[in-house]
N, C-alpha and C positions, 0 to 999 in steps of 0.2 A: 721346165718353164720356158716358153718362147718369148722372145723380146723382139720388138720391131723398133728400130731407131731411125729417125729422119732428121735431116738438117734443114731447117727452114731458111728461106731467103734472108730473113732478118738476123740470122746467126744464132737462133735459139735451138738448142738440141732438144728433141722430144723423144722420150722412150715410153712406149705403151707396154705395160706389163700385162701379159696374158696369164695370164696365170689364174656333300660338303666335306671339305677337309674335316676329318674327324678330330675332335679336340678332347683332351682330358680335363674334366672339370672336377677338381678335388672337393671333397666335402668340407663345408664350413666347420671349423673346430667347435665341438660341442653340439652341433645340430644334426649330425649323422646324415647329411644330404648326399646325393650321388649325382654324377653327370648323366645327361640324357642323350649324348651324341652317339647313338647306336648306329653302326654301319649296317645297312640292309643288304649291301652287295649289289644293289641296282645301279645301273649306269645313270648318273645324274644328267638331267636335261638342261640344267643351268649351273653356271659357275658358282661356287660357294665361297670364293675369295671376297673379302670385305673391303678391298681397295679398288677403286675404279681405275681403269687403264687409260693412260694418255694415248690418244690416237697416233701420236708421233712415234710411239714404240712399235708400230706395225710396219714401218717403212721398209724394213729389211725382210719382211715376210714374202712368201710366194704371192699373197694377195694383199699388198699394202693398202691401208685404209679400209680393209675388209671389202675391197672392190677388185675383181679380176681384171677390170678395164681401167684401172687407175693410170693416170698420166703423170709423167715426170718432165719438167721443163727446166733447162739450165740456160743462164745467160749472164751478161755483164753489162752494167749500165742500163740505159733506157731501152726497152724492147716492147713490142706488142706480140702477144700470143693470139693468133687469129683462128686456130683450128679446134677450139674447145666446144664439143657438143655434149650437152647434158640432158639427162632424163629428168622427169618430174620427181622431186624428192630432196632430201638433205644432201648438200654438197660440202665437203670438208677440204680445207687447204692447209697443208703443212709446209712451212717455209724455213729457209736458212739464208742469212745475208751477212757478208763480211765487210761491208762498207763503213764509212764514217759519217755520212750525212743521212738525209731522209731516205727511207725506204717505204714507198707507197705502191700498193697493188689495188687497182680499181677493176671491178667487174662491169663489163658493158654488154648489153643485150636486152632481152625481155625484162630481166631484173637487173637493176644497176645498184651498185653499192661500193663503198670504200672498204675493202677487205682487210688491208693492212696499212697502218700509218705509224711507223716507228722511226726512231733516230739511232743510228749506229748499229753495230753488229748485233744481230738478234736471231733467235731460233724459237719457233713456236707453232701454233696452229690456230685456225679460226673456222667458223662454220656459218652457212647461210642456207635457207630453204629456197630452192629455185624451181621455176617452171621449166618444162621441156623446151629446148631450143638451142641455137648456136650462140656462142658467147665469145667475147674478147677479153683478155687480161692485159691491162695497160700497166706496165711496170716502170716505175721511176726509181733510179738507184745510181750510186757512184761506185759500186763494187760488184763482186760476183754474187749471184743468188741462185737458189734452187727452189722450185715449187713442185709439190706433189698434190694432185687434184684427184679426188675420188668421191664416190657416193656410197657410203657404207651400208652393207647388209650383213650385220653380225650374225654368225651361227648361234643357235640356241645355247651351246655350251659356253659361250662368251658373255651371255646376258646375265647380269647379276641382279639380285633382289635386295631391297632395303632390309636392314640398315647397311649403308655403304658410306665410305669416306673418300676424299681426294684432297690432295694438296700439291702446291707447286709454286713457281715464280714466273710472273709474266703471262703472256697469252697462251692458252691451251684449250684443247677439246678433250673431255674425259667422258667415259662411259664404257659400254652401254649398260643402262639400268632399266629393268622392266618395272614400270609404274602402272598399277591396275586402276587405282582411283586417285585420290589426292595424296600428296606426300609433304612432309614437313622438311624444309631445307634451312639449315643454319649455315652462315658463312662469315668468314673473317678476312680482313685485308689490311696490310700495314703500309701500303704505298701512299703516294701523294696525289696521284691523278685518279681517273675514273676507274671504278670497279663495277663492271657490267657483266652480268651473268644471264644467259638465255638458255632455256630448255627447248630442245627440238626432238620430235620423233623422226625416225628414218623416212616416214611417209609425208612429212610436212612439205608443202609446195607453195612457192611464191614468197617474196621477200618480207611480207608482213605476217607470215606464219610463225609459230613458236610462241613461247610464253616468257615474258620478262620475269626473272627471279629477283635480281638486285640491280639497281642503278644508283650508285653512290659515288661520292668523291672523297678521296683520302682514306684514312684509317677507319675501319668499320667493323662492328660485331653486330650481326642482325639475324633475324629468323623470320621465315614467311612460309606460306602454304602454296604449293604448286599443284594445279589440277590439269595435268596434261598427260593422259594415259597413253601408253605405247612403249616401244623400244626407244629410250630417250638417250640422247647425247647432250652434254652440257658444255656450252661455249663460255669460256672465261676470258675476259679482257681486263688486264691488270698490269700495273707497273711495279708491283712489289710481291711479297710473299702472300699467299692466300690459302684458305682451307675451306672445304665444304663437307657437310654431313647431310645425308638424305635418309629420312626415317619414314 
């Protein structure tokens, strides 16, 4: 794996990275049933694990964020990242911050958005659909921070199919899940602030793309239908423990 490291004039370091389970189902007592998890010996084209992956788990892979051209930025305090070029499609941002005050990351360019707005030390991820173009990341912080930016293109073996589940604490991006038509999504959150969940396909472009799944405040238990076919990543913004199930 080749790595190219540059030191920007602003003091930000940039690294460009070039780079079913068979189950035994016992018979119900008295019913004489049998499991149907027969192993055909064929190489599966899709993962058969029923828990969605957090995209932050891919950071240490040869292709972090499922993107061979993923970028890594490191800095301390307030900085501007000015060399970010994106293709049309879903963009994910994984972040770490060790400061004590506000940590805000704003995206500037053809599509503008507040990507991160947290207080105190935090680790997580967020996602946004972007148009092709050159962008700027404006980082406001009082401590050290690390950003990983990538545009995921998950291999077929990583794409899961419903029913799948995911859970976590705080902001995260989970997936990928292949949705052919509509899917039922149930979600729970025990935090005090906003619980916002968005579904994006890897091909979604422009900041108004994607489908809103939940937009609630405080503790919630809810269910809805999502009609957004494709290879889907789910963006979760939360301040507490949360759970999702896709069927």
